C-alpha positions as CSV (number, residue, x, y, z in Angstrom):
1,M,1.6,-4.7,-1.5
2,K,1.4,-7.8,-4.3
3,K,4.5,-6.9,-5.7
4,T,6.3,-6.1,-2.3
5,F,5.4,-9.2,-0.7
6,L,6.5,-11.5,-4.3
7,L,9.6,-9.4,-4.3
8,T,10.1,-10.2,-0.7
9,A,9.8,-14.1,-1.1
10,L,12.0,-14.2,-3.9
11,A,14.5,-12.6,-2.2
12,F,14.6,-14.7,0.9
13,A,14.5,-17.8,-1.9
14,M,17.8,-16.4,-3.1
15,I,19.5,-16.0,-0.1
16,A,18.4,-19.2,0.9
17,A,19.6,-20.8,-1.9
18,I,23.2,-19.2,-1.6
19,P,24.6,-21.2,1.3
20,A,23.4,-24.5,-0.4
21,R,25.8,-23.6,-3.3
22,A,28.7,-22.3,-1.3
23,Q,29.7,-26.2,-0.8
24,G,31.1,-27.0,-4.5
25,G,27.7,-27.8,-5.7
26,C,25.2,-30.4,-5.4
27,D,27.4,-33.5,-5.7
28,D,28.9,-33.1,-2.0
29,S,26.3,-30.9,-0.7
30,P,24.4,-32.6,2.5
31,E,21.4,-30.2,1.9
32,N,19.6,-30.8,-1.2
33,P,19.1,-27.2,-2.4
34,T,16.0,-28.4,-4.8
35,L,14.0,-29.4,-1.8
36,I,15.5,-25.9,0.1
37,L,13.6,-23.9,-2.6
38,A,10.7,-26.0,-3.3
39,G,9.6,-25.6,0.5
40,L,9.9,-22.0,0.4
41,A,8.2,-22.1,-2.9
42,G,5.3,-23.9,-0.9
43,G,5.6,-21.8,1.8
44,A,4.6,-18.7,0.1
45,Y,2.1,-20.4,-1.7
46,A,0.7,-21.3,1.2
47,I,0.7,-17.8,2.7
48,S,-0.4,-16.4,-0.6
49,N,-3.5,-18.7,-0.5
50,V,-4.3,-18.2,3.0
51,R,-4.2,-14.3,2.2
52,T,-6.4,-14.5,-0.8
53,K,-9.3,-16.5,1.6
54,I,-9.0,-13.9,4.2
55,R,-9.8,-11.4,2.1
56,A,-12.7,-13.3,0.3
57,R,-14.2,-13.3,3.8
58,R,-13.8,-9.9,4.7
59,A,-15.4,-9.0,1.7
60,A,-18.3,-11.1,2.5
61,K,-18.8,-9.9,5.6
62,N,-18.5,-6.4,4.7
63,R,-21.6,-7.0,1.7
C-alpha cells in the first residue's frame, strides 16, 4: 500500500511538472515550478502524516 501511494504521488508530481517546463523553462514561465512541486510534496507529507496518526489511533483502540 505504501509503495503504491508513493509511486502515485511521484507520478502526479511528474505530471504536474511537465506543463511548468513546457513554456521554455523557468525564465519566461508565469508559474514557479519549484513552488508547485513544493506544494505537492507538502501535500503528500501531510496525507502520509494523517494516515500514520489514524493508524496509531486504531491500534490503540484495538488493544
